[in-house]
C-alpha positions in Angstrom: 19.6 -10.9 26.0 17.5 -13.7 27.3 15.5 -15.9 24.8 11.9 -14.9 24.6 10.4 -17.7 26.5 13.0 -17.3 29.5 12.4 -13.4 29.4 8.6 -13.7 29.6 8.9 -16.3 32.6 11.2 -14.0 34.3 9.0 -11.0 34.1 5.9 -12.9 34.9 7.7 -14.3 38.1 8.6 -10.8 39.2 4.9 -9.6 39.0 3.3 -12.7 40.3 5.9 -14.7 42.3 5.4 -17.8 40.1 5.9 -19.1 36.7 3.2 -18.9 34.1 1.4 -22.1 32.9 2.2 -21.6 29.3 1.4 -25.2 28.2 -2.1 -25.0 29.4 -2.8 -21.4 30.1 -6.1 -20.5 32.0 -5.8 -17.1 33.5 -6.0 -14.0 31.3 -2.4 -12.9 32.1 -1.2 -16.5 31.2 -3.0 -16.4 27.8 -1.6 -12.9 27.1 2.0 -14.2 27.6 1.1 -17.5 25.6 0.0 -15.2 22.6 3.3 -13.2 22.9 5.3 -16.5 22.4 3.0 -18.6 20.2 0.8 -16.6 18.1 2.0 -15.1 14.8 -1.0 -13.3 13.2 0.3 -10.8 10.7 -2.9 -8.8 11.3 -1.4 -8.0 14.9 1.2 -5.8 13.1 -1.4 -3.6 11.3 -3.9 -3.3 14.1 -1.3 -2.7 16.7 0.1 0.4 14.5 -1.7 3.5 15.6 -1.4 4.8 12.0 -2.2 2.0 9.8 -5.0 0.7 12.0 -7.2 3.7 11.1 -7.7 2.8 7.5 -8.3 -0.8 8.5 -11.0 0.1 11.1 -12.6 2.8 8.7 -13.1 0.0 6.2 -15.3 -1.7 8.8 -17.1 1.1 10.7 -16.6 4.1 8.6 -14.3 7.4 8.8 -16.8 9.2 10.9 -15.3 7.2 14.0 -11.7 7.9 13.1 -10.0 10.7 14.9 -8.4 13.0 12.1 -4.8 12.7 11.5 -3.1 16.2 11.0 0.5 15.1 10.4 2.6 12.1 10.1 6.3 11.8 9.7 9.6 10.1 11.1 11.6 13.1 12.1 10.4 15.1 15.1 12.6 18.1 13.8 10.2 18.3 10.8 7.0 18.9 12.5 5.6 22.0 11.3 4.3 23.3 14.8 3.6 26.7 13.1 1.2 25.3 10.7 -0.8 23.1 12.9 -3.5 24.8 14.8 -4.2 23.3 18.4 -5.7 21.6 20.2 -3.9 18.4 19.2 -2.0 15.4 20.6 1.6 14.0 19.4 2.2 10.4 19.7 4.3 7.6 18.2 2.6 4.7 16.5 4.6 1.8 17.8 4.4 2.4 21.7 1.9 3.8 24.4 1.8 6.1 27.3 3.9 9.3 26.6 1.6 11.3 24.6 2.1 15.0 24.3 -0.9 17.2 24.6 -0.9 20.8 22.9 -4.0 22.6 24.0 -3.0 26.1 23.0 0.1 27.5 21.2 1.7 28.5 24.6 1.9 24.7 25.3 4.5 24.3 22.5 8.0 23.7 23.7 9.7 22.5 20.4 13.0 21.4 22.0 11.4 19.5 24.7 8.9 17.9 22.4 11.7 16.9 19.8 13.9 15.5 22.7 10.9 13.3 24.0 9.9 12.1 20.6 13.6 10.9 19.7 13.6 8.9 22.9 10.3 7.4 22.0 11.2 6.7 18.4 14.4 4.8 19.7 12.4 2.7 22.1 11.9 -0.8 21.0 8.5 -1.5 22.6 8.0 -4.9 21.0 11.4 -6.3 22.1 11.1 -4.8 25.6 8.0 -7.0 26.4 8.4 -9.6 23.6 5.2 -8.5 22.0 5.6 -9.9 18.5 3.0 -7.7 16.8 5.0 -4.4 17.5 8.4 -5.6 16.1 7.7 -4.9 12.5 5.9 -1.5 12.9 7.4 1.1 10.7 7.9 3.8 13.5 6.2 7.0 12.8 5.3 10.2 14.7 1.6 10.8 14.6 -0.2 14.2 15.3 -4.0 13.8 15.8 -6.8 16.3 16.5 -7.6 16.4 20.3 -11.3 15.2 20.6 -13.6 16.3 23.4 -13.3 19.3 25.5 -9.8 21.0 25.1 -9.1 20.9 28.8 -10.7 17.5 29.7 -9.4 14.1 28.5 -12.6 12.1 27.4 -13.6 8.8 29.1 -11.8 5.9 27.6 -14.0 2.8 27.2 -11.9 -0.4 26.8 -14.2 -3.3 25.4 -12.7 -6.7 26.0 -13.9 -8.9 23.2 -13.8 -12.7 22.9 -14.6 -14.4 19.6 -16.0 -11.1 18.5 -18.3 -10.5 21.6 -17.9 -8.0 24.2 -17.8 -9.5 27.8 -16.2 -6.7 29.9 -15.9 -3.0 29.7 -13.0 -0.9 31.5 -13.9 2.8 31.9 -10.8 5.0 32.4 -11.3 8.4 33.7 -8.7 11.3 33.5 -6.1 8.8 32.1 -3.2 11.3 32.0 -4.2 12.8 35.4 -5.6 11.2 38.4 -6.4 7.9 36.2 -9.2 6.2 37.9 -11.3 3.3 36.5 -14.3 1.1 36.9 -14.8 -2.4 35.4 -18.4 -3.4 34.1 -19.9 -6.3 32.2 -21.7 -5.9 29.0 -24.9 -5.2 30.8 -23.4 -2.4 32.6 -23.2 -4.0 36.1 -20.3 -2.8 38.2 -17.8 -5.4 39.0 -16.0 -5.6 42.2 -12.5 -5.5 40.4 -9.4 -3.4 40.8 -6.2 -3.4 38.6 -3.3 -1.1 39.1 -5.3 2.1 39.2 -7.9 3.0 42.0 -11.6 2.9 41.3 -13.7 6.0 40.3 -15.3 5.9 43.6 -19.0 5.4 42.6 -21.0 3.7 40.0 -21.4 5.4 36.7 -24.6 5.8 34.7 -25.1 3.7 31.8 -23.7 5.5 28.7 -26.4 6.6 26.2 -24.4 5.1 23.5 -23.3 2.1 25.1 -25.3 -0.2 22.6 -23.6 1.6 19.6 -20.1 1.2 21.3 -20.8 -2.6 21.8 -21.9 -2.9 18.3 -18.8 -0.9 16.9 -16.3 -3.0 19.0 -17.8 -6.3 18.0 -17.6 -5.4 14.4 -13.9 -4.4 14.7 -13.2 -7.4 16.7 -15.0 -10.1 14.6 -11.8 -11.6 13.1 -10.0 -12.3 16.4 -10.1 -14.7 19.3 -9.5 -11.8 21.7 -8.8 -8.2 21.3 -9.4 -5.1 23.4 -11.1 -2.3 21.5 -10.8 1.2 22.8 -13.3 3.8 22.2 -13.8 7.5 23.4 -17.1 9.0 24.1 -17.0 12.6 23.5 -19.5 15.7 22.7 -18.6 15.2 19.2 -19.7 11.5 19.1 -17.8 8.2 19.5 -14.2 7.9 18.2 -11.9 4.8 17.9 -9.0 4.9 20.0 -6.8 1.6 19.4 -6.8 -2.2 19.4 -4.7 -4.0 21.9 -3.6 -7.6 21.7 -1.3 -7.7 24.7 -3.3 -5.9 27.4 -0.9 -4.9 30.2 1.8 -6.9 28.6 0.3 -9.8 30.6 1.6 -8.6 33.7 -1.4 -6.6 35.5 -2.6 -7.9 38.6 -6.2 -8.3 38.9 -7.8 -8.1 42.3 -9.4 -10.3 43.6 -7.1 -12.9 41.9 -10.1 -15.2 40.8 -10.9 -12.5 38.1 -7.7 -13.2 36.4 -9.2 -16.6 35.7 -12.6 -15.1 34.8 -11.2 -12.7 32.3 -9.5 -15.6 30.9 -12.3 -18.1 30.6 -14.2 -16.6 27.7 -10.8 -16.6 25.6 -10.9 -19.9 23.7 -7.4 -21.0 22.3 -7.7 -24.0 20.0 -5.7 -27.1 21.1 -3.9 -27.0 17.7 -2.2 -23.9 18.6 -1.0 -25.3 22.0 0.8 -28.0 20.3 2.7 -25.8 17.8 5.3 -23.8 19.8 7.1 -21.1 18.0 9.6 -20.2 20.7 12.0 -17.3 19.9 10.9 -17.2 16.2 10.4 -13.7 14.6 9.6 -14.3 11.1 8.9 -11.2 8.9 5.1 -11.2 8.5 3.4 -11.1 5.1 1.1 -8.0 5.4 
């Protein structure tokens, strides 16, 4: 029930033990929280929608990099499980984290899946974290072909772009299992960073398609001052995952702390935006 500005500061204080400097944000987390309150870009609503973003990104890099959609709808009871051949993943388009993996028909538990999806469809992700770009997404259930090897979640490459240029890359391994991750710069030098999840434990070889992944991410990111572009590298090739404008909701502790500042430095926020507050305003975007 708190106003947006107060809620953002309360959540920030709970995570970091201090208030965010939102008048002159410098760290990465401060700038994420600044964006939640002050940036109203209608494109955020499209690019945060896991369904609508596919067509937008396909216009830029082509459909060959887009994971096929097998079914989309709003009623979990209407999912035609008998007609969809595994492997696939079920997710909602307006939130994150509770994906349902169906690798074989024996995995299907319709009553359990329907109950989970009803809870997810009722969850207001945008309101929970005051992330404006999620507020106007028309909620849908999305079933996608499961890419990569059926039993293994492919490595997830999260490319941090600033002004359309990749600066940092986070590699997530076994996201829905042990969830380990390494950070790299664009030259594939391992960075001494940890954040939430443990490191993979060793340096990874440079991906053979790294240059192509950087090119694709920069083409997608070109219109934005900052966006994280997620790509998967699989035996079938590279696939687009999602774009994220509110990484970690602005509350992820980067260790050592000075890297919070280093991740924020390349993100240039024009001074004119800092003097135009939009506290607690949620106008319906013109898409």
